[in-house]
C-alpha positions as CSV (number, residue, x, y, z in Angstrom):
1,M,-1.5,1.7,17.3
2,I,2.0,3.3,16.0
3,Q,3.9,5.0,18.8
4,L,5.1,9.1,17.8
5,D,7.1,11.2,19.7
6,E,7.4,15.3,19.3
7,T,10.0,14.7,15.9
8,D,7.7,12.1,14.2
9,K,4.5,14.5,14.3
10,L,6.3,17.8,13.8
11,I,8.2,15.9,10.3
12,L,4.3,14.3,9.4
13,N,3.0,17.7,9.9
14,T,6.1,19.2,7.9
15,I,5.6,17.3,4.9
16,Q,2.2,17.1,4.5
17,L,2.2,20.5,3.2
18,D,5.9,22.1,3.3
19,F,7.7,19.1,1.5
20,P,11.0,21.0,0.1
21,L,11.3,20.7,-3.6
22,E,14.7,20.9,-3.9
23,L,17.7,18.5,-5.0
24,H,18.1,17.1,-2.1
25,P,14.8,17.3,-0.4
26,F,15.7,15.7,2.7
27,E,18.9,17.2,3.7
28,K,16.8,20.6,2.9
29,L,13.6,18.8,5.4
30,A,16.4,18.3,7.8
31,E,17.2,21.8,8.2
32,Q,14.5,23.3,8.6
33,L,13.6,20.6,11.9
34,N,17.3,21.1,13.2
35,I,18.1,17.3,12.9
36,P,20.2,15.6,11.1
37,E,18.9,14.1,7.5
38,I,20.0,10.6,8.5
39,E,17.7,11.0,11.3
40,V,14.7,11.8,8.7
41,L,15.3,9.3,6.6
42,Q,15.1,6.7,9.1
43,R,12.3,7.7,11.0
44,L,10.1,8.3,7.6
45,E,11.5,4.5,6.9
46,R,10.2,3.4,9.9
47,L,6.7,5.3,9.5
48,T,6.6,4.1,6.5
49,E,7.0,0.3,7.2
50,E,4.5,0.9,10.8
51,G,1.9,2.4,8.2
52,A,1.6,6.0,9.1
53,L,3.1,7.6,5.9
54,R,2.1,5.2,2.6
55,R,4.7,7.4,0.1
56,I,5.5,11.1,-0.8
57,G,4.7,12.2,-3.6
58,P,3.2,15.2,-5.4
59,I,-0.6,15.5,-5.6
60,I,-1.1,16.6,-10.1
61,N,-4.0,18.4,-10.7
62,T,-4.7,16.2,-13.9
63,K,-7.0,18.4,-15.2
64,E,-4.5,21.4,-15.2
65,T,-2.0,18.8,-17.0
66,G,-4.1,17.9,-19.7
67,G,-4.9,15.1,-18.6
68,T,-8.3,13.2,-16.9
69,S,-9.4,11.2,-14.0
70,T,-12.2,9.8,-12.7
71,L,-13.4,7.4,-9.2
72,V,-14.6,4.0,-10.0
73,A,-16.7,1.6,-8.5
74,V,-16.3,-1.9,-8.9
75,K,-18.7,-4.8,-7.8
76,A,-16.3,-8.0,-6.6
77,S,-17.3,-11.2,-5.1
78,L,-15.8,-11.0,-1.1
79,E,-13.6,-14.2,-2.0
80,R,-11.5,-12.3,-5.0
81,I,-11.0,-8.7,-3.4
82,D,-7.6,-9.3,-2.8
83,E,-7.3,-10.7,-6.1
84,V,-9.2,-8.1,-7.9
85,A,-7.6,-5.5,-5.7
86,D,-3.8,-6.5,-6.9
87,C,-5.2,-6.1,-10.4
88,I,-6.8,-2.8,-10.2
89,N,-3.0,-1.6,-8.2
90,S,-1.1,-3.1,-11.1
91,Y,-2.3,0.4,-12.6
92,P,0.5,3.5,-12.0
93,E,-2.5,5.2,-12.6
94,V,-3.9,3.9,-10.0
95,S,-3.9,6.4,-6.7
96,H,-5.2,4.5,-4.0
97,N,-8.1,2.0,-3.6
98,Y,-10.7,1.4,-0.5
99,L,-12.8,-1.1,0.6
100,R,-16.6,-0.3,1.7
101,P,-19.2,-2.1,2.9
102,A,-21.2,-2.4,-0.3
103,E,-22.4,-3.8,-3.4
104,Y,-20.4,-2.0,-5.3
105,N,-17.2,-2.4,-2.6
106,I,-14.4,-1.4,-4.1
107,W,-13.7,2.1,-5.1
108,F,-10.8,3.3,-6.5
109,T,-9.3,6.7,-8.4
110,V,-7.5,6.2,-11.7
111,S,-5.8,9.3,-13.7
112,A,-4.7,9.4,-17.5
113,A,-2.7,11.2,-20.1
114,N,-5.8,11.2,-22.1
115,E,-9.4,9.7,-22.4
116,E,-8.7,7.3,-24.6
117,R,-5.9,5.9,-22.2
118,L,-8.3,6.1,-19.0
119,E,-11.2,4.1,-21.4
120,Q,-8.2,1.3,-22.0
121,I,-7.6,1.0,-18.4
122,L,-10.7,0.9,-17.4
123,E,-11.8,-1.5,-20.2
124,E,-8.9,-3.5,-19.0
125,I,-9.9,-3.9,-15.3
126,K,-13.3,-5.2,-16.6
127,F,-12.1,-7.7,-19.0
128,R,-9.3,-8.8,-16.9
129,T,-11.4,-9.2,-13.3
130,G,-14.6,-10.2,-15.4
131,C,-16.0,-7.4,-12.7
132,S,-18.7,-4.6,-13.3
133,L,-17.9,-1.4,-12.7
134,I,-19.2,2.4,-12.6
135,S,-17.1,5.6,-13.7
136,L,-18.0,8.6,-11.9
137,P,-15.6,11.5,-13.3
138,T,-15.7,14.5,-11.3
139,R,-18.6,17.0,-12.2
140,R,-17.3,20.2,-9.5
141,L,-14.3,20.0,-7.2
142,F,-14.8,21.2,-4.0
143,K,-11.8,20.6,-1.9
144,I,-8.3,20.1,-3.0
145,G,-6.2,19.2,-0.3
146,V,-6.2,17.9,3.6
147,K,-4.0,18.2,5.8
148,F,-4.2,16.0,9.1
149,N,-3.1,17.6,12.3
150,I,-0.8,14.7,13.9
151,R,-0.6,15.5,17.5
């Protein structure tokens, strides 16, 4: 269990939807929260090391920028889970993946500049892993953002 004090919670709640788009974002964040910038940086580093925070980065609407994306399900044998996940994670276009208790047990999201690149990535993963996969492109988007209220 990760221990969060009130300042940790304030930082995590603030950066989810109100991360400053500035030349020096952590300095601006520190001003917003009325704490020293070095403390913000140290806390974010600790929260990342402890697993409370995976990364700080934008969520880009791929379609609006001319790109494409899909959700992919992969059927990997249990003894190859880590190997297959490492292969998938080697592509910078993959944002995240999950292990699920099903026949198709590794699910991931991949975004690419165009359909050709997306197909290339999927074909390479299929070739490199020898696993079958299913591409499940978005038909209709129901939500775009998530905010966790950290208490």
